[in-house]
C-alpha positions as CSV (number, residue, x, y, z in Angstrom):
1,M,-0.1,0.0,-0.2
2,P,1.4,3.6,-0.7
3,T,2.0,5.8,2.6
4,F,0.1,9.3,2.7
5,V,3.4,10.8,1.2
6,Q,3.4,8.9,-1.8
7,I,-0.4,9.9,-2.3
8,L,0.3,13.4,-2.1
9,D,3.1,12.6,-4.3
10,F,0.9,11.3,-6.9
11,I,-2.0,13.6,-6.8
12,G,0.5,16.4,-6.6
13,T,2.4,15.5,-10.1
14,F,-0.9,14.8,-11.5
15,A,-2.4,18.1,-10.7
16,F,0.9,19.9,-11.9
17,A,1.1,17.7,-14.8
18,I,-2.4,19.0,-16.0
19,S,-1.5,22.5,-15.0
20,G,1.2,22.2,-17.7
21,I,-0.7,20.1,-20.3
22,R,-3.4,22.9,-20.1
23,L,-1.2,25.6,-21.0
24,A,0.6,23.7,-24.0
25,S,-2.8,23.4,-25.3
26,A,-3.6,27.4,-25.3
27,K,0.0,27.3,-27.0
28,R,-1.1,24.7,-29.4
29,F,1.6,22.7,-28.8
30,D,0.7,18.9,-30.1
31,W,0.6,16.3,-27.5
32,F,4.0,14.8,-27.5
33,G,5.0,18.7,-26.6
34,A,2.0,19.1,-24.3
35,Y,3.5,15.7,-22.6
36,V,7.1,17.1,-22.8
37,V,5.8,20.4,-20.9
38,G,3.4,18.1,-18.3
39,F,6.1,15.9,-16.9
40,V,8.7,18.4,-16.5
41,V,6.6,20.4,-14.6
42,A,5.4,17.7,-12.7
43,I,9.0,16.3,-11.9
44,G,10.9,19.4,-12.2
45,G,11.2,20.6,-9.0
46,G,11.4,17.1,-7.2
47,T,14.4,16.3,-9.4
48,I,16.5,19.8,-8.5
49,R,15.7,19.1,-4.9
50,D,17.0,15.5,-4.7
51,V,20.0,16.3,-6.8
52,L,20.8,18.6,-4.0
53,L,20.1,16.4,-1.5
54,D,22.2,13.7,-3.2
55,V,19.4,11.7,-3.9
56,T,18.1,9.6,-6.8
57,P,15.4,11.6,-8.5
58,G,11.6,9.5,-7.8
59,W,11.1,9.1,-11.4
60,M,14.2,7.5,-12.3
61,T,13.5,4.8,-10.3
62,D,9.7,4.7,-10.4
63,P,7.5,5.0,-13.6
64,I,4.5,6.6,-12.2
65,Y,5.6,9.9,-12.9
66,L,5.5,9.1,-16.7
67,I,1.9,7.0,-16.0
68,C,0.8,10.0,-14.1
69,T,2.0,12.8,-16.7
70,G,0.5,10.3,-19.7
71,L,-3.0,10.3,-17.6
72,A,-2.8,13.8,-17.4
73,L,-2.7,14.2,-20.9
74,L,-5.7,12.2,-21.7
75,W,-7.5,13.6,-19.2
76,V,-6.9,16.7,-21.2
77,I,-7.8,15.3,-24.3
78,L,-11.0,14.0,-23.3
79,F,-12.2,16.6,-20.9
80,G,-10.3,19.4,-22.5
81,K,-13.6,21.5,-23.7
82,Y,-14.6,21.5,-20.3
83,L,-12.0,22.7,-18.8
84,I,-11.4,25.1,-21.1
85,H,-14.9,26.5,-20.0
86,L,-13.8,26.1,-16.4
87,N,-11.8,30.0,-16.1
88,N,-9.7,29.0,-13.1
89,T,-8.6,25.2,-14.1
90,F,-5.1,26.2,-14.6
91,F,-5.4,28.1,-11.3
92,I,-6.8,25.5,-9.1
93,F,-4.5,22.5,-10.5
94,D,-1.3,24.6,-10.2
95,S,-2.4,25.4,-6.5
96,I,-2.7,22.1,-5.3
97,G,0.2,21.1,-7.2
98,L,2.4,23.8,-5.2
99,A,0.9,23.3,-2.4
100,L,1.5,18.9,-2.3
101,F,5.1,19.2,-3.9
102,T,5.8,22.0,-0.9
103,V,4.6,19.3,1.7
104,V,6.8,16.4,0.3
105,G,9.9,18.5,-0.1
106,V,9.9,19.8,3.5
107,G,8.8,16.2,4.6
108,K,11.6,14.3,2.6
109,S,14.5,17.2,4.1
110,I,13.3,16.8,7.8
111,A,13.7,13.0,7.0
112,L,17.1,12.9,5.7
113,G,18.4,15.1,9.0
114,Y,18.5,18.5,7.2
115,P,17.8,21.2,9.4
116,F,15.1,23.8,9.1
117,W,15.9,26.2,7.0
118,V,16.8,23.9,4.6
119,A,13.7,22.3,4.5
120,I,11.9,24.7,4.0
121,I,14.1,26.1,0.6
122,M,13.9,22.5,-0.3
123,G,9.9,22.3,-0.2
124,S,9.8,26.1,-2.1
125,I,12.1,24.5,-4.7
126,T,10.0,21.3,-5.4
127,G,6.7,23.1,-5.1
128,A,7.7,26.1,-7.4
129,A,10.9,25.0,-9.6
130,G,9.1,22.9,-11.8
131,G,6.2,26.0,-12.6
132,V,9.2,28.3,-13.6
133,I,10.8,25.8,-16.2
134,R,7.2,25.2,-17.9
135,D,7.0,29.0,-18.0
136,V,10.3,29.2,-20.0
137,L,9.1,26.4,-22.0
138,I,6.0,27.8,-23.4
139,N,7.6,31.4,-23.7
140,E,5.8,33.0,-20.3
141,I,7.5,35.3,-17.4
142,P,7.9,32.6,-15.0
143,L,5.0,33.1,-12.3
144,I,7.9,33.7,-9.6
145,F,9.6,36.5,-11.3
146,R,5.9,38.5,-11.2
147,K,4.1,40.3,-8.5
148,E,2.1,37.1,-7.9
149,I,2.6,35.3,-4.1
150,Y,3.9,32.0,-5.8
151,A,7.0,31.1,-4.2
152,M,6.1,32.9,-0.9
153,A,3.3,30.9,-0.6
154,C,5.8,27.7,-0.5
155,V,8.1,29.7,2.5
156,V,5.1,30.5,4.5
157,G,3.5,26.5,4.0
158,G,6.8,25.0,4.5
159,T,7.6,27.3,7.8
160,V,4.2,26.0,9.0
161,Y,5.1,22.4,8.7
162,W,8.6,23.2,10.4
163,F,6.8,24.6,12.6
164,C,4.0,21.9,13.5
165,D,6.8,19.0,13.3
166,F,8.8,20.8,16.0
167,I,5.8,21.2,18.3
168,G,5.6,17.2,18.2
169,L,2.7,16.8,15.7
170,E,1.8,13.8,13.8
171,S,3.6,13.7,10.3
172,F,0.3,13.6,8.4
173,L,-1.0,16.5,9.9
174,C,2.0,18.5,9.7
175,Q,1.7,17.6,5.8
176,T,-1.9,18.4,5.9
177,I,-1.5,21.7,7.9
178,G,1.2,23.0,5.7
179,G,-0.1,21.9,2.4
180,A,-3.6,23.7,3.1
181,S,-1.4,26.3,4.4
182,V,0.3,27.0,1.2
183,F,-3.5,26.4,-0.5
184,V,-5.0,29.3,1.4
185,V,-2.1,31.9,1.1
186,R,-2.2,31.0,-2.9
187,I,-6.1,31.6,-2.8
188,L,-6.0,34.5,-0.3
189,A,-3.2,36.2,-2.6
190,V,-4.8,36.0,-5.7
191,K,-8.6,37.1,-4.2
192,Y,-7.7,40.1,-2.8
193,N,-4.6,41.0,-5.0
194,I,-2.0,41.0,-2.4
195,C,1.3,40.9,-3.4
196,L,5.1,41.5,-2.7
197,P,6.4,44.9,-3.3
198,I,7.7,45.7,-6.9
199,L,11.4,46.8,-7.0
200,A,11.6,49.9,-8.0
201,G,14.0,50.9,-10.6
202,H,14.7,53.5,-13.7
203,E,13.7,53.3,-17.1
204,D,16.7,54.5,-19.0
205,E,18.2,51.3,-16.5
206,S,16.0,49.1,-18.1
207,S,16.6,50.0,-21.5
208,S,20.1,50.1,-21.3
């Protein structure tokens, strides 16, 4: 039977893959291109995290990530017309993937014995890095470089996860509360247009 963390990882993979495939379809990618975008966003952050933690990336030992991405592509192919009419589809799936991948990254780092600040950074990389690669592939400015609260939601959720672990809560409670924190911060930030201050500059500097 899969563990709770594995279930979170699989759901996050599926959600992130759908978010990437949806954007690829909007850019008129073919099926293979859409699959590549979905796979990259699903495994990109986790791969960077595992390389930094000196661990073999999960997709290299378990084909479930390839399968999840294939199922996500099939889902979009079959139900794409319905998904297109749902204006917030990409946002919801991206937020779910962001939340689940963040807690998986934090939990894995803590389990390997790394200090809390490393765990929070690894959780943020796991959640946000795949989206950066996705946006680069589809020729968009990555979300974390815009004024939207994105990677910062990972930092908040990772901190909440670590605090719950610090006070001795069960791991599944830490994962649930931490993931919910990421999701809620992301939702509230978009709903109420909450953003970080923009670094002011001069026009002549940007044009030079």
